[in-house]
N, C-alpha and C positions, 0 to 999 in steps of 0.2 A: 450573103444575106441573113439579116436578123433573124434569130429564133423566133419562129411561130409556133401557135398552140392550135392543133388541129380540133374541130369539134364535129362530132358525128352524130348518126341517130340511133346508137348503140346496138345496132344490129351485126351481124358477122359481114352481111353484104357491103353494109357502110364502112364497116373496118377495113375490108378488102379495097373499098375505093380510095382509104387513106393509105394503105400500102402503095396502090396505084399512082397515087399523087406524089409520096414519097421516093419513089424509085424514077419516076418520068423527071421530076423536077429535081432530083439530087438535093433532096432536103432532109435536114435532121430537125423533125419537130420537136420542140422543148417539153410538150405533153400531147398526150391525145385523149381527149375527154369526150365522154359519151353522154348524149342527152343533155339535162339539165344539171350534171355534176358542177363543183364548185368553179367560179368564175375565175378566169387567168387575169391576175392583176399586172404581172410584169411583163407579159409579150403580147403582141397583137394576136388575134384569134383569125382563124379562116374556117369557114364554114365548109365542109365535105359532105356534098349532097350524094345521095346512094343513086347509083348508075347501075342496073342490072347488067349490062353489056360489059362495062369495067370489071365488075364482081366477077362475071363467067371467065373473064381473060385471066384474070389474076388467079382464081380457082383452077382453071387449067393449067398455067405456068407452074403453079407449087404442085400440082399432082403430077405432072409431066416432067418437071425439071429436078425436083427435090424428091418427090413420092407421095403416092395416096396415103400412105402411115402418118406422114408429116402434115398433110392437110387435115385427116382426121384429129391430129394432136392439136392443131392450131384451132380446130372448131371447139374442142374441149377446154382447150386452155382459156379461149376468150370467154366462157362461161365460169370460169373461177371468181372468186371474191380477192383475187391476188391484186394488191394495189399497183398501178402501173402496168397491168399486163399488157397492155397494147404495146407499148414501147419495148417490154421484154421480146414480144413476138416478133416486133419491126425486126430488132436485132437480130434475132433467130432465123428469121427467113431471109435476110440478107446474107447472112452466112450461108445458108442452106443454098442459096442460087449459087454461090461461088465453091462448094464443098460437097454438096449432094446430100443424100439422105443418112449418112453417118452422123451428121450433127447432132441428132439426136443422144447419140451413145457417148457422147463426151460429157460424163458427169463431172468433170473438174472445171467445166464451165459454169459459173454463178448463174448466168442467164438459163442456161438448160437446167441446172438443178433446182433453180427457184419456179421454174415452169412444170417440170414433174412434180415436185412436191405438190404444188397447187391442184394439178389433175389429179393427184393420188387423194387429196384432201377432196374435191369433187365427187369422184367417183364412190368414196368409202360412205360420204353423206348420202348419194343417191341409193347406195345399198341399204344403209339402214332405213330410210324412207320408205322402201318396199315393204318394210315391215312396221313401220310405226306411223302409218296415214290412218287415222280413225274416222270414219265417214259418219254423215248424219243423213237420215232419209228427209228427201225434200220433195214430196209429190211423188212422181214416177222416177227421181233421179238420184243419186247420191253426191253429197259435197263433203268437201274438207278444207281446211285452212291450214298451212303450213309456214313456218318462218325459217325456212333453210340460210345459210352464209352463202352458199352458192346457188348459180341457176339451175336448179337441179332438174327441173320438168322435163327439158328435151330428153334426157336419160330415163325419167320415168314412163314415158310415154307408150312405149313397146310393152312393156310388163302389164299396167293397168289396162292396155286397151285388149291384151290378150285374155288377161285374169277376167275382167269385167266384159266379154264380148256382146253380150246380149243387154247390157245396162249401160244406161245414160249416165255418166259422172262428170264432176267439175271438182278440179283440187288447185284452189287459190294460193299463189305465193304472196304473202303479204309483204314480204321483205322486197320483192322487185317489181310487185304490181304487174302481174302476168297470171294467166289461168292457163291449166290443162283441160281443154275439153276432149271426151271421149263418147262416142255414140255409133252404135252399127258397125262396129269394127273398125271405124277411122278415128284420128286424132288429130290434135293440132294445138299448139301454144298459142294464146292471143295477150297482146296488153288489156289489162283490166285495171283501172286507177282504184276501184274501189269495190268491195264485195262483204256484204253482212249475211250471216246465218241467222234464219230464224230462230227463236227459241225452241227447244225441242216440243213435240207434240207427246200425246200420252203414249202413242206406239214406239217413238225413239225413248223414251224414259226408261221405257219396258226392256227394249233391249240392252240399254246401258248397265241398267241394274242386272239382267242376266250376264252381261260380261262380266262386270265386276263380281257377280258371285261365282262365276268359272274362274276367275283369275284368284280369287281368295282361296277356293276349293283345291286347286292344283298346288298352292303352295303349300310348303312343308316348315312351318314357324322353327323348329329346333336346325333346319340347316340353311336357315338366312344367313346371307353373306353380303352387306351392303356394297362392300367394295367391288366384288364379282358383279353384283347387279348394276351398279354405276358403270362399269368398265362394257356390258354388253349393252344395256340400256341409258345413253348418257343422260345426265341430270336435265340439261337444256330442252330435252324433248318433254320432260314430264307434263308440262302445262297443256302439252296438245295430246295427252292418252288418256282416255276415258278411264282407265284403270287406275291412274294416277290421280285423278282430279276427284273433290269431294264430290258425293253424289247429291244429285239433286231429287227431290220428292222422296217419298218413303223407301226405306232401303228394303232388302230382303230378309226374312226371319232367320235369326242367328240356328246354325245347325245344333241339336244336343249333343252334348260329348258324354 
């Protein structure tokens, strides 16, 4: 059979349906594309529709025959920014069905190595965003806009749901067009094509000035180390950090020395 390109809706359930199709039909897709990714010009396309029953069957098969840790790893790898991650995961799972859970320990395998490095990058980025999200007050809720390389929102959900249990909040991932909604101890990630934060009001500007004042007060100019700062606070996040952006409105009075 000629090589075919699979196109699915971008969800993990949709990807599991691609696995179902590839294994049942004994196909080796040339590409697996999510949503409206680049068109495939050289190969015919096959649209894989998401079937919850098929997805559950594949999920149970992965957990039962390879191991639940491999299923969790696959879920995280699917959230990464690794180019061609679907084909790498398909190769990993095919091998896992033959060899079992130890497949993840074979770091000499280029596929395993690439996926593990991508998952480490995802987890590190999610960890950084636990400290780098800066919210604005929007009525009774808090909102923030982030621009991650990976789809980190599912990994952030538990942290912000528990930390802001009594507060409604929204974190918008501008890169992947999705939002994390948290309210009343519950959270979910939903698609969201566009989101615009209103300009900060007087109360929000006051909070921002206070935060910048605190940031300046705790700094010690004589011990500034730009290289160390960029190591712990990478420069690509600075546009999203209140303390690193130019102040809007009147600044705090300078402390006399």
